[in-house]
N, C-alpha and C positions, 0 to 999 in steps of 0.2 A: 505493500501497500502504498503509495507515496503521501511523504507530509513536508510538507512547505511551514521554514521556522527560521524565521528574518532574524539573525544576531550584531550580535553593535559592530564599530567599524574593525576591522585587523588588515595586514599587512599579508599580503598575498604571494607569494614567489610561484612563478613561472619558469621553466627554461628548457629551454635543448642543447641539443649538439651541433655545434656549429662544418657542415660536409660529412655528416652520418654517413651518406651514401657512399661516403668515399671509402668509408671503411675495410678493409679488407675482410676483418671477420667480425660480420655485424654480432653474433652470438659473443664471442668476449667481449665485445663494446657493451651488451646489455651487461653482462655482470658485472661490468668495474664499474659503467654506473652508478649498478644497485648495492656494489662495496662502500660506496662514495659515499651516498647518501643513508646509511648504513653510519658510517665514522659521524657524519657530519652529523647526524640525529642524535648522537652519543656525548656531543660538547654543548652543541644549541637547541635542546627537544624544542619543536615544531608543535601545533596547539592540537596537531592531525594523523601527524606523520609526515617527514619529509617521504615521499614516494614516487617510481615512475607508472605515469598514468598511459598513453598511449601512444605510438612508434614508439620513439628518442625525446619524449614530451618525458618531462618530471613538475612534483609540484609540492605545496606543503604553504603553510600557514602562521604566522604570528602574532603575538600581542604586539606588537611593538617593533617600530622601524629600524632599532637598531639590531634586531637578531634576523631579523629578516636579511639585513648588510652583512650579518657576520658571517651568516650560512650560505651565502650566494659568491662571498669570496674561498670559502671557504671550500665548498665547489668544484667552483673554477683547479684551487692550487691540488686538490687531488685527485683530480682528474688530468693537468698540466704535466710535461709538456707533450702527453702524446696524442689526447683530445683536448678541444677547449669548448666552453660552453656560452650561450648566451642565455640575459635573466634579467625577468623583468619582474617591476616591483609594482602591486597594486595595492593605494590603502584606499576602503572603502565600508561598506557594508555586504553582510554574503547572507543570502538564504539558501538555506540546506534546504536541499529539495527531497531527499533521501538516503536520512541519516545511515540505515543500516547497508546500505553499499558505499555510502562517504559522499552521492552527490551532490554539487552545490552550484549557484549559483551569483549574481546579484552583481554591484557595481565596484565591487573589492576587486572580482576577478576581470573583470570587464578592462579593467585601469591596468589589471596588469600585463593583458592579449596585447593591451597596444606599446604599454612598457617595451614589449618584448619585438613587437614590429620597427617599435623607433629604436630599439636597441640593432638590430639588423640593415635598416635604414642606413643610420648613420656608418655602419662597419662599412661601407660602401662606397663613404666619402674617403679620400686622400687623409685629410687631416684628423680625421675622428676615426680613423681606419683600427685602432686599438679596445674600441668601447665594445663591451659588452654587459655593462648594468646599466638600464634605467628606468628612475621611480616615476610613476604617477598617479594622482589624486584622483578619486572618483572627483566633476566638478558637482556636486551634492557636495561633497566632504570639504573644496576649498574655503580657509577662513573658519572652520567653526574650532580648530583646538592647535594643539602643539605640533611643530611635525608639514602643518595641511596647508596654511597660507604659501601663499603664488615665493616670494621672496623666499621661502625655505625651502620647498620643492628645488627654484631652482638654483642655492647652492647647496643643495645635497647631488644636485645631477653632476656639477662642476666640480665637485673631490669624486664622485666616484668616475667620469671621466680624466683624470688625475690619475687619481689609482689605477684604473685599469691602464692607461696609456703605460704605468711603470709596471707594472704584471705583465703586458704585453712587450716591450722592451729587455725585461728579461731573458739570459739564459738559460738555458739548463740548470745549470747549477747555481744557478739566482734564486729560481724556483724551488730545486729542491730546500736550498738554504730560506728561503722566504715561507714556504710550509713547516718548514723544522720551527720558526720563530713564533709562528701561530699556534703550534701545539703547546699543551698546556702544558712544564715542568721542564722541557727539554732547555737544558744550556748550549751554548756556542760550542763547550769542551765536548759535548755530546755531536757535533754536526760534527764538528770539524776531523773527532775518531769517526763518524762513516762518511764523511767525501776524502778519507786518506788524506788530507789535510792538515795545517797547524792552527790553532786556536787560534793566530795574530792572522795569519790567511783570510777565515771567517771575518773579522773584526773588518779588516782592511777591506774585502768582497761588500760588506753590508751597507759601509761608508760611499764606498765609488758610485755603488747600483743605487743608494738612495733604501737601501731595503726598511733599515732602522725608521726612516724617513715614516716611508708607505706602511707599518706597523703602526707609529706612533698619533698616524695621522686615520687608520683604519679604526684605532682604539676609541678614537673621538667621537668616529660616526656608531662607533656600538651604544653609543651612550645618549643615539637619538628617542626620544619616547615615541 
């Protein structure tokens, strides 16, 4: 039986795989995405589970923007450098159509879908080719509370553009180091041992590639309500 239930505004995440049709082993790709989502769910729990839905798409929802932004970056880093993802974050009301099957609809989902489309369009332009994450707010939610006024939405998207440019410009080693820096309780000494380099070399790479600044900026985004 279909059950329609409206909920308060939340931050919805929709992601898909960039150039998934070019993957040589789509079954392996699917397993890698599922493993990445499970790992991220352990660190940043979502409201109903971060999960693969249809084809190469995955979805989840969060109570606050900071959690959704955090999860988005962690998914990307878990899959890079072999697999890249495109993620839209939408804020708005969500309607539960069928609780048993987890079927939802509403402005939050529509805003997230518009954000995914915006990320894809931006990535087709040279100046924003590294952009993979976009934030959108449902029109009826604009200006109704924290992090949903137009100026803040623009500021968040500016930060996401810079963050994604940093990630997109990283070497494979720097991606691994950034992923390690995002892993709770992991030290630079442990990262050095994993990479087979000295701790000073890790510190130099963190400074030279802006990984520390990127992590600090991300920590500020994680605090968004």
